[in-house]
C-alpha distance (Angstrom), angle and dihedral (degrees) to the residues before:
residue distance angle dihedral
X1 . . .
X2 3.83 . .
X3 3.81 120.1 .
X4 3.80 92.0 -118.4
X5 3.83 91.6 55.5
X6 3.79 90.8 49.5
X7 3.85 90.5 48.6
X8 3.81 90.7 52.7
X9 3.82 92.1 49.1
X10 3.81 87.6 51.7
X11 3.79 90.6 50.7
X12 3.83 92.8 50.4
X13 3.81 95.9 47.6
X14 3.81 90.4 41.4
X15 3.80 90.1 55.1
X16 3.78 92.5 51.8
X17 3.82 89.7 47.4
X18 3.80 92.3 54.8
X19 3.82 91.3 53.5
X20 3.82 92.7 49.3
X21 3.82 92.5 45.7
X22 3.79 89.4 54.4
X23 3.83 89.5 51.9
X24 3.79 92.2 50.1
X25 3.82 92.6 48.2
X26 3.79 100.9 44.7
X27 3.79 92.0 84.6
X28 3.80 110.2 97.9
X29 3.81 89.9 -136.6
X30 3.80 92.7 60.2
X31 3.79 116.3 102.2
X32 3.81 120.9 -149.1
X33 3.80 95.0 -143.4
X34 3.80 94.0 45.5
X35 3.82 88.4 49.1
X36 3.80 91.9 48.4
X37 3.79 90.1 52.4
X38 3.79 99.0 47.3
X39 3.82 95.9 37.4
X40 3.80 97.4 50.4
X41 3.81 93.3 39.8
X42 3.82 90.2 50.6
X43 3.81 92.0 52.1
X44 3.82 89.8 47.4
X45 3.81 89.8 53.5
X46 3.80 90.1 49.2
X47 3.79 90.3 56.2
X48 3.80 92.3 45.4
X49 3.78 90.7 52.4
X50 3.81 90.9 47.9
X51 3.82 94.7 50.3
X52 3.80 92.2 48.4
X53 3.79 92.6 47.3
X54 3.81 92.6 48.2
X55 3.82 94.3 37.8
X56 3.82 91.1 -124.9
X57 3.81 98.6 122.1
X58 3.77 114.2 130.3
X59 3.80 136.5 167.2
X60 3.82 110.3 -161.4
X61 3.77 125.3 -169.6
X62 3.79 103.3 -82.2
X63 3.80 99.1 172.2
X64 3.79 91.8 114.1
X65 3.82 91.4 56.5
X66 3.80 98.1 39.4
X67 3.79 91.5 119.6
X68 3.82 89.9 50.4
X69 3.81 89.6 53.7
X70 3.82 90.6 52.2
X71 3.82 89.1 47.5
X72 3.80 90.4 48.4
X73 3.81 91.6 53.1
X74 3.79 91.9 49.7
X75 3.79 96.2 44.5
X76 3.82 96.7 48.2
X77 3.82 98.3 39.3
X78 3.78 94.8 49.1
X79 3.81 92.8 34.9
X80 3.83 91.2 54.7
X81 3.77 92.2 49.2
X82 3.80 91.5 50.9
X83 3.80 92.7 46.1
X84 3.81 95.6 48.0
X85 3.82 89.6 47.2
X86 3.80 88.3 51.1
X87 3.81 90.7 55.5
X88 3.79 90.3 50.4
X89 3.79 97.9 48.4
X90 3.80 106.5 31.3
X91 3.83 138.9 47.3
X92 3.78 112.6 -84.3
X93 3.82 90.9 -128.0
X94 3.79 90.9 53.6
X95 3.79 91.6 49.0
X96 3.79 89.9 50.0
X97 3.77 91.8 54.0
X98 3.81 95.0 47.2
X99 3.81 92.1 44.1
X100 3.81 91.1 62.5
X101 3.82 85.7 77.9
X102 3.83 87.0 75.6
X103 3.81 86.2 76.5
X104 3.77 91.9 61.8
X105 3.81 91.5 51.7
X106 3.81 92.9 48.0
X107 3.80 92.7 49.1
X108 3.79 95.0 47.1
X109 3.81 92.3 46.3
X110 3.84 92.1 47.7
X111 3.81 91.7 50.6
X112 3.82 93.6 46.4
X113 3.81 102.2 37.7
X114 3.83 104.3 24.7
X115 3.79 95.3 36.9
X116 3.79 91.8 -128.2
X117 3.77 118.8 164.4
X118 3.76 124.4 -139.3
X119 3.80 125.4 -169.2
X120 3.79 128.2 -136.8
X121 3.78 92.7 -102.2
X122 3.82 89.8 51.4
X123 3.80 89.1 56.0
X124 3.79 89.7 48.7
X125 3.82 89.3 50.8
X126 3.78 92.5 50.6
X127 3.81 90.2 49.9
X128 3.83 91.3 50.7
X129 3.82 91.5 51.8
X130 3.82 92.6 50.2
X131 3.84 91.5 46.8
X132 3.82 90.5 47.7
X133 3.79 92.9 53.1
X134 3.79 90.4 48.7
X135 3.83 92.2 49.2
X136 3.82 92.4 49.6
X137 3.80 95.6 47.5
X138 3.78 100.5 36.6
X139 3.78 116.0 113.1
X140 3.75 129.6 -174.5
X141 3.77 101.6 -106.2
X142 3.75 141.8 122.9
X143 3.82 89.5 -100.4
X144 3.74 91.9 -150.6
X145 3.77 105.7 -163.7
X146 3.79 112.6 -115.3
X147 3.78 135.7 169.3
X148 3.78 90.0 -91.5
X149 3.81 89.4 67.9
X150 3.80 91.2 52.2
X151 3.80 89.9 48.5
X152 3.82 89.8 52.0
X153 3.81 93.7 50.2
X154 3.81 92.2 46.3
X155 3.80 92.2 47.2
X156 3.82 91.3 48.1
X157 3.79 91.9 52.1
X158 3.83 93.4 48.5
X159 3.82 94.5 45.6
X160 3.79 91.7 45.9
X161 3.81 91.6 53.9
X162 3.79 92.0 40.9
X163 3.80 93.4 58.1
X164 3.79 92.5 55.3
X165 3.81 90.3 45.4
X166 3.82 88.8 52.3
X167 3.76 91.4 49.4
X168 3.80 88.3 59.5
X169 3.83 95.6 47.3
X170 3.81 94.4 45.0
X171 3.80 90.1 68.0
X172 3.82 88.1 74.3
X173 3.80 91.7 60.3
X174 3.78 133.5 73.3
X175 3.80 91.4 -172.6
X176 3.80 111.0 57.1
X177 3.82 89.9 -169.5
X178 3.80 90.1 62.2
X179 3.78 91.8 56.0
X180 3.82 90.7 47.1
X181 3.82 88.7 62.7
X182 3.78 92.3 66.1
X183 3.82 94.2 30.7
X184 3.79 87.9 64.5
X185 3.79 102.1 23.3
X186 3.81 98.4 53.8
X187 3.84 96.7 48.1
X188 3.82 91.0 42.1
X189 3.78 92.9 56.5
X190 3.81 91.9 39.7
X191 3.83 90.2 56.0
X192 3.79 89.5 73.8
X193 3.78 91.9 56.5
X194 3.84 88.5 70.7
X195 3.79 91.4 56.2
X196 3.85 115.3 4.0
X197 3.81 93.3 -175.9
X198 3.80 89.0 65.5
X199 3.80 86.8 82.5
X200 3.79 87.2 78.4
X201 3.81 89.8 62.0
X202 3.80 95.4 53.7
X203 3.82 90.2 87.9
X204 3.81 88.3 71.3
X205 3.81 88.1 72.2
X206 3.80 95.3 46.4
X207 3.79 100.2 75.9
X208 3.78 111.0 114.8
X209 3.84 95.4 -111.9
X210 3.79 94.4 46.7
X211 3.78 92.7 42.6
X212 3.79 91.7 55.9
X213 3.81 90.8 52.4
X214 3.81 89.9 45.9
X215 3.79 92.3 51.3
X216 3.82 92.9 49.5
X217 3.81 90.2 47.6
X218 3.80 91.5 48.3
X219 3.80 92.1 49.5
X220 3.81 91.8 51.6
X221 3.78 91.2 47.6
X222 3.82 90.6 49.7
X223 3.81 89.3 54.6
X224 3.81 90.5 47.4
X225 3.80 91.8 50.2
X226 3.80 98.0 46.7
X227 3.80 93.8 44.9
X228 3.77 94.3 50.8
X229 3.80 92.3 52.5
X230 3.78 91.2 42.0
X231 3.82 86.0 56.1
X232 3.80 88.9 56.1
X233 3.83 93.1 46.4
X234 3.81 88.9 49.1
X235 3.79 93.2 60.2
X236 3.79 105.8 -81.8
X237 3.81 120.2 134.7
X238 3.79 117.8 -119.4
X239 3.80 88.4 -135.1
X240 3.85 89.7 60.4
X241 3.82 100.6 34.7
X242 3.84 93.4 57.1
X243 3.84 96.0 58.5
X244 3.82 92.3 41.2
X245 3.81 87.5 61.5
X246 3.80 87.0 64.4
X247 3.79 89.1 67.4
X248 3.79 85.0 82.4
X249 3.80 85.4 92.1
X250 3.83 87.4 76.9
X251 3.79 90.1 62.0
X252 3.80 91.5 45.5
X253 3.80 92.2 54.9
X254 3.83 91.5 43.5
X255 3.80 93.5 52.6
X256 3.81 91.9 44.7
X257 3.80 91.7 52.3
X258 3.81 97.1 46.7
X259 3.80 103.6 35.3
X260 3.79 109.5 17.0
X261 3.80 97.6 42.6
X262 3.81 90.9 -125.4
X263 3.80 96.8 161.2
X264 3.82 97.8 145.4
X265 3.81 117.4 116.3
X266 3.76 89.9 3.7
X267 3.84 92.9 157.4
X268 3.81 90.7 55.3
X269 3.78 89.9 48.6
X270 3.79 92.1 50.2
X271 3.82 89.5 51.7
X272 3.79 91.3 48.6
X273 3.79 93.6 47.8
X274 3.82 89.7 48.3
X275 3.78 89.2 55.4
X276 3.82 91.3 49.5
X277 3.80 93.4 46.6
X278 3.80 93.2 47.4
X279 3.81 91.2 47.9
X280 3.81 90.9 50.3
X281 3.80 91.2 53.3
X282 3.77 89.3 56.3
X283 3.81 90.4 56.1
X284 3.82 96.5 51.8
């Protein structure tokens, strides 16, 4: 399967995951740190189960990237907490706009640390994608700055840097699923270090109805994660894969139009999607 196909699959499943995460976190009783812990740990367990079942588990010598593993744990654990707090305290559309800044961080890090090269038309394509996402999600409002916006910007920066850091570590693995075990497990466990008492709020997510939603969300996120890193292993550049993930906004608009009767501002959405699509074509 080509890297571009894998990147698109990651974008689609990532989009669905974002919607479900918002649903799980809208309850006032939900806690961002408790959610970060149980969600990431669950996905890590899914990957562990998969590697054991398929006999693909491996544990290569990672001594030369030990600092990268520490950095990965920090970036994802704190980035997840910031992102989940953003969903709880700010409008989803505003978070989506601010989170596009993660692309800039990923591209810059890939160019600096992975020595990737991007051409002028690639930069233009990345810019079109970011503008398209902003156009689609922008709403006429006072946009009063709140802590949710700061959470979104911080989360975007950490996730953007984390992706490039992952792209470096993944070169030491033949089995991407094996790396995903620690990529989710370590940050999940580390989340509790920021607020140990959050463990008491995990039970909120363990009711049967919530647990089913959580499992579905985790499975979709697992698919999104493994396909995006498979795209990198299959020859894609991290500096191009990251912005392509933002094309998920096309699916979001499509679903909203067909199934949620979201027909307002349809012209603006068409313009925004056109920007995203055009930008994506410049990255292929």
